[in-house]
N, C-alpha and C positions, 0 to 999 in steps of 0.2 A: 496499577495492581494487575497481576497476571491472572490466568485462569485458575491456577491452583489456589492463590490467595482468595479469589472471589468465591470459589467453591467452599473453602474453609469458613469464610465469613457467612455464607448462606447457611451452612450447617450449624454454625454457632447461633445465628439469629432465629432459626426455626426451632431452637430448643434442643439441638443435639440429636444424635441418632436414635435416642430413646423416644423421641417425639415423632418419629416417622412410622406411619402405619403402612404406607405404600408410596412408591416414587417411580415415575416414568418420564420419558422425554418425548416431546412432540417436535415438530420442525422448527418452532420458534420459541418454545417455552418449556420449562420444567414444571411438571404437575405433581404436587405433593398432597397426600392426605395425612393430616396431622392427628396424633393421638389426643392432643389437647391444644385447641387453638389459642388459649390464653397464654401459652408458653412461647408464642411466636411474636417476635419484634418486627412487625411489618414495616414500620417507619424506617428502621435501620436498613432493612433489605432494599427499600425503595431508594435510599440514598447511595447505594453502591453504584459505582461508575458504570459497570456493565449492564445494569438492570434498566430496561426501558419502561417497565411498568409492572404492577402486580394486580391481580384480581383475587378475591377470596369470597367464598360462600360457605359459611359454616366452617367445617374442618378442612375443606378443600382449598388449596392455595396454588395459584398459577403465577410463576415468575417468568416474565417475558424478557428474553435475552436477545432475540433476533436470530435469523438463520445462520449468520456468520459465526456466532459465539456459542450457541446452545449446546452443540455436540461436544465442543472442547471442554466446556465447564461441566457438562454432565459426566464426561469421562473422568474428570478429576474427582467429582463427587463419588462416582462408582469406586474409584481406586481407594479413596479415603474410607468409604463404608466397607469395602472388601477387606481392607487392612484391619478393620475392627470387627471382622466376621459378621458383617451385616448382609443378609441374604435377600434375594429377590429383586435385584436392580438390573434391569435389562437395558442395554444401550442399542437404540435403533441404528443400524448401519446403512449408509448410503452406498448403493451399488455404483461402482465406478468403471468407466471404460476409457482406456487410454486412447488418445487421439494423436495422430501424426500431424505435426504442424509444418507448414512451409517455412522457408527461410525468413520471409517477411513476417509471418505470424510469430515465429520464434523470437525475432528481434523485438516485435511489439510486446510480447509476453515478458521478455527480459527487461525492457524499458519500464514496463508497468511494475514489475517486481522490485526493481531498484527504487522507483518512486515510492512504492508502498513501504519499503524498508526505511527510507529516509524521512517520510512524513512525520513519524513520532518524534524524531530528534531535531527537526527543523528549528523549533524555538531555541534550543541550546546553541546550535551553530549560527543561527541568525544573530542572536545576541552577542555571541563571541566574535563573529565576523565584523559586526558594526563597531564594537568596541576596539577590536584590533586595528581596523582601518582608521578610526579616529585617533587612536593612540599613535599609530605610525605617522600620520600626518602631523600631529602636534609635535612629535619627537623630532621630525625633520625640520619643522619650522623653528622650533625652539629647543635645540639640542640639550640645553641645560636641564630640561625636564627629565631627561633619562636618568639623572642622578637623584631625583626626588623619590623618596621611599613609597609614597602613595602611587606614583606612576609605575614603579617597579611591581608593586602589589597588583595593580590592575592588569599589567602586562602578563603577570604569571597566571592570573585568573583566566584571561582570554586564551592563553596558550594551552591551558588544560583541556579545553573542549576539543581542540584539534590534535593535541598530543595523544589524547585517549579516545580519538575518534573510532579506532577499531573496537574499543570496548562498547561504545554507544551503538555502533552498527551491530555488534554481536548480540546485544540485548534485544534490539528490535528484530533482527533476523531470527532469533530464538523463538520469539512470539509468533513470527510469520510461519516458521516451519514446524511449530508445535513441539519444541524441546525445552529442556530446563534452562532458564535464562542464566542461572548461576554457573552452570557448566559452560555456557557460552562466554561468560565473562572470563573464566579461567582459561578457556581456549584462546581468546583474544590476547590475554596477557602472555601466554606461551608464545604466540606468534610475534608479539612485540619484543620478546626476549631474543627470538631468532632474527628479527629484523626490526630495528627501531622505527622504520617508516613502513610498517606493514601495509600491504596493498589492500584496497577495499575488496576487490574480487577474491583475494585469498581468504579473507575473513568470512565472506558470505558463502563461498564454496565449502569451507571447513565446517561452518555451522550446519549447512545442509547435509553434509556427510554425517556429522554427529547426530543429527535428528533421525536420519534413516537407520543408523547403527543402533541408536538407543531404542527405537521401536522394535527392531528385530530381536535385540537382547531381552527386552521385556517379555517377549513371547517364549523364549527358550530357557531363560534362567529360572530355576525354581523360586517360588515366591518367598520362601523363608530366607534366602540369601540375595534376593533381587535388589534390596535397598542399598547394599554397599557394593555388590559385584558389578551391577550394570553401570552405575556412574563411573566406577574405577576403570573398567574395561573400555568404556566409551571414551573417556578422557585420554587414556594412554594410547589407544589405537588411533584416534583422530588426531591427537597432538603429534604423534610420531609421523603420521602421514603428512600433516601440514608442515612440520619442521623439515622433513627430509625430502619431500616431493613438491608440494604446492609452492612453498616459498622459493626454492631454487628455480622452479619453472618460471615464476613471475620475475625473478631476478634476471633470467636469461632474456625474457621478453623486454624487460626494461633496458638492458644493455643493447639489444637490437634496435629499439626505438631511439636510444641515445645516439647510436652510430648513424642511423638514418637522418636524425635531426641535424647532426653536425655536417653531414654530406649535403643535405638540401639547402641549408642556410647559405651555402657558397654559390648556389645557382643565381646568376645575375638577373638584372632588370625586374626585380621584385617577384619573379616566379617562385623562387625558393621560399620567400617570406609568405607568399600567398598559400602555398601548400602547407606550410607549418601553421599558419593562422587557421587554416581549415581543420587541421587535425589536432589542434591544441586541446579543445574541449573534450573530445573523446578520450584523450590520455588522462584528463582529470577524472572522468568517469571510471576509468580503469584504476585510478589511484597511483599512477606511475609518473605523475608530473613533477615529483620532487627531484627527479634526476636532472631537470633543466638547470638547477643551480650550478651544476658542474660546468655546463656550457658557459654560463655567465662568468664564473670564476676564471676559466681559461681565457675568455675574451678580454677581460680586464687585465689579466697578467701579460697578455701578448701586446696589445696596443692601447690599453686603457679605455676602450670603447665597447660598451655592452649593447650590441644590436639585437639581442634576444628579447630584452625587456619590452620594447615597443610591440613586438609580436604578441607576447603574453598579455600586454595591456589591451591591445585591440580585441583579443578573444574575450577578455574579462568584461570590457565595456559592452561588447556585442551581446553576450549572454544576459547582462543586466538589462539592456535595451529590449531584448526579446521578452524577458519576464515582465518588464514595465508595460509593454504593449498588451500582453495578456491581462495584466491587472486593470488597465484602462478599459479594455473591451469587454471583459467578462461581466456577467450580471450576478455571478456567484460571490456573495460577500466574504465567505471564508477564503476563497481563492484570491480575491482582491486583497484581503488583509494579509495574505502570505506573500503576494507578488511585490507589493510596494517596498517593504523592508528588505526583501531578498534582492531586489534590483539595486537598491541603495548600497547594500553590502557589496554587490559585484562592482559597482562604480568605485568602491574603495579597495578593490582588489581581491575580495573573497567571494568566489563564484559558487561554492557548493550549495548554499541556500537557493540561489536562483535556478541552478541546473537541476538539482534533485527535488527541490520543493515545487517547482513550477514547470520548467521547460521540458524535462525528460518525460513528464506525463503526457505531453503533447509533442511527439517526435518532430512534427513539422516546425514547431516553434524552436526546438533545440537545433534543428538543421538551419533555421533562419539565423540563429546566433552564430553557428559555425560559418555561414556564408558572410555574415557581417565581419567576423573576426578575420576571415581570409582577405576581404577587400581592404580593411584597415591596415592589416599587416603588409599587404602589397604596396600601399601608399607609403608606409614607413620605410619599406625596403628601397623603393625607388628614390625617395628623398634623402636616404642616408641618415635616418634618425638613429641616435644612439644615446645611451646613458653612461654616466661616469661612476655608477655604483649599482648595487642590486639589493633586493629585499623588499621593495615596494613596487606597485604597478598601478595601472589605471589612473584615476585622478591624482592620487598622491604621487604618482610617478613623475609629474611635472617638476617636482622638487629635485630630481636627480638627473634630468635631461642635460646632456653635455653638448650635443650637436643638433642643429636644426630644430629648435623648440617649436617654431611655427609648423614644421612638418609633423611634429607630434600632435599638435592641435588638429591639423587637417586629418591625420590618420584616425584619431579618436572620433572625430565628428563623422567621418566616413563609416567607421565601424558601427557607431550608434544609429545613424540614419538607415543604413542598409538593413541591419538586423531589426530595427523597430518597424520599418515599413513592411518588410517581408513577414514578420511575425504577426503584425496587425492584420495583414491581408489573409494569412493562412489560418489564423485561429478563428474558429467559428462556433457559435453556440448551436446546439442541435435544434433544428426548427421544423423537422419533418412531422407531418400529421400522421399519427398511427391509429388505425382503426382496429379495435379488438372485438372479435366476434364471440358469440355465446358458445361455450364448449359443449353445451347440452341443451336439448329441447326442454322448455319449461317456462315457469313464470318468473319475471324479473322482480327481485327483492332489493330495495335500497339497503346499502350496507349498514346504516344506522338501525335497521330493524332486525339484523341478524342477532339471535339470542346468544351471543358470545361477546363479552366486553372488549376482547382484543381486536376483533374485527369491527365491532360497532363503533368503537372510539378511534378507529383508524391507526392503532398503534403500529401496525405493520405497514401501513400505507393506504392510499385511497383505492377505491374500486367499486364493485357491485357484486350482487349475488344472484343466483338462479335456483329456483326450486325444481329439481329435475322431474321429468315425466317419463324418462327411460333410464337405462343403466350404462350409457356409453359417454365417456368424456373424450372430446376431440380437440385437436390443436386449434386455438383461437387465432393464430397467426403463423407466419413462416419464421422458423428460428431453430434454436438448439435446446435440447433437454439439459437443464442445469443439474437437476437432482431428481432421483426417483426414490421415494422412501419405502423401506422394506415393508412397512405396514400397509402400503398400497393406497392409502386414502389421500395422498397428496403428491403433487408434481410441481416442480419449478421449471420455468422456461425462460429463455432469453431470446428476444426478437433480433432480427439481423441488424436493427438500429441500436441495440444495446439495452432496451427496456426489459426489466425482469418481472415476471408475473408468477404468482403463487396461486395454484388452484387447490382448494381444500374441500374434499367431498364430505359433507355432513359435519355435525357438531359432536365432539367427543368420540368420534369413530376410531381414533387412535387406540382406544381401549380394546378394540376387536383384534388387534395385532395381526392384521392382514386377512382375517376371515371375511368372506364375501367380497374380496377385492382381487383383481387380477391385472397386473401391469403389463403393458404391451411394448414398452420402450425402455431403453437404458440411458443412463447419463452419457452425454456426448452425442446421442443420435440427432441427426438433422430431421426436422419435420416440416411438412407443409400444412397450410390451413386445411383443416378437415381430416387430417390423419388421426387414427385412433390412438389414444394415449393409455387409457385404462378402461376396464369394465368393472361394474359392481352390481351386486344383487339387490336391486332397489326394494323388492318386496320383502326380502329377508331383513334388511335394515329397518324398514317400517315395522315389521312384525316384532323386532327386538326393541321397538320404541325409541329409535334414534331419529333425531331431526336431520333430514337429508339436505337441507339448504346448503348450497355450494358457493361459498365466497370465492372471488378471484380478485387479488389485490396486487397493485404495483409496489414492489418492495424496494425499489431504488428511485423514488421520485426526486426530481430536482427541487431546488428551493422555490417555493411559491408555485409548484407544479399544478396546473389546472387540468382536472379530469372531468369530462362531461359524459354523463349517462345519456345515451341516445335512444333508449327503448324503454317501454313500460308494458305491462300486461304480459301476454304469452309471446314467446319468441321461438323460432326454430334454430336448430344447430347451424352455426355459420352466419347467423344474422347479427349485424353490428349492435353491440350493447353499450360500448363506451369508446371514447376517442380522446386522444391527448396530443399535444404538440411536444415533440421530443428532439 
């Protein structure tokens, strides 16, 4: 369910727009005052996938969505209400500051983006990959199965996930970039018409362009024609750009890589095979690996020996081994659950689940897989391993090996061991102890005693609170400002180790809409421990009868994350109040 559908369901379950007395958004939740609380279906709201929890007190309803979703869903709610001429809904904007990234930072950001886009579709491609590998193996062992109707039906089912992979990617990328997923689907289908083997990067770039264009058009197109002009213009312009520019550019890149591969494979003594094995996985990431079938066809027509297949098999086995090492070593049950089937799929020749679901999220493990693929391919090249057909690889590839089958075994074992050992050594859980100091002078308050159920029940994460004795909030550690909310009452930080912390000054102070608050930093700023983040008028808040207790919570805790409160009573600014292993 996307943000629009979630917003529509929330509006439906709270009793429609007629049941809204007022509505506003905080950093993690939507706060609604209802006209009649009996018209609200709280159980149905709680069951929505995006909802982390709800709290209600009389006519006031708080829907907790988390910092990553609340703004997107609230914007959709605002659009729905605005379309129905509902007034008085304000969206808090986060001030943003663009940061320049180094080449390495940019590559890490790109790898993370690819991983985030592929995570939602991993179940589909893992299932299809496993079935495809098993069917391919069975079909080669018992060719008669290929004529059985059930076999053909299963083969068609598995083919669909990969045939329409651009569509799956477009849906996920649309959610990531905040654009209409149905427009994303149509855009992917347009690209598939332009090129039946649409490149992964082409689809992602096209959806990103579409998202940016759609946002700009929403701002300039009059509201009374926005509903049909904006989608039409967005689709035509982005589709044309993708068809006439993006797709031809990636086709040129593909042809260049194909020429380079043909040239390198002729380099003797396994050197060419080593280089191709090293670069095979990155071409899968780019989505241009389909071109290699042309090399295999030419080889088989020339001398009947396909020496490309062992190179691809080495790369596939290595990526599976790297993912398997992560699965064995990690303590994260979700990651472990994804890594095992993904690695098995790679051993059957389908590497996308292992690469996009596991390895690419940890670049060192991905590179370990590349290294393993290079070593295995070099062994295959030196020993002259070749296949008599094409279409299968990795473990099922044993069935079509024509020359030096023992060499194929040695190459696969080399690829597996190299990648597994390197990935196992390079993957590491975060174990550094982080000390978090008090951002303000005052009295320590256990989180369970904070008069707000969201914080008291640790819906947003574990932490501690401080009752301020002055009006200055300072950085509790060295890191980066993630978000500065326009209302001024809340700031999100990320430590240099990756821990994310939310500091929330007072209870219900979002209602003041920035009055009595002054922020001193912007999103993207680097801060050191003790740097001033914001100022607030403590006396004015107390005079207005606001509780000024200030919770600070870790919003991205790991599974079974242990957080220890290290202080009680009164503390000074900068004094350690909690610590955790990260």
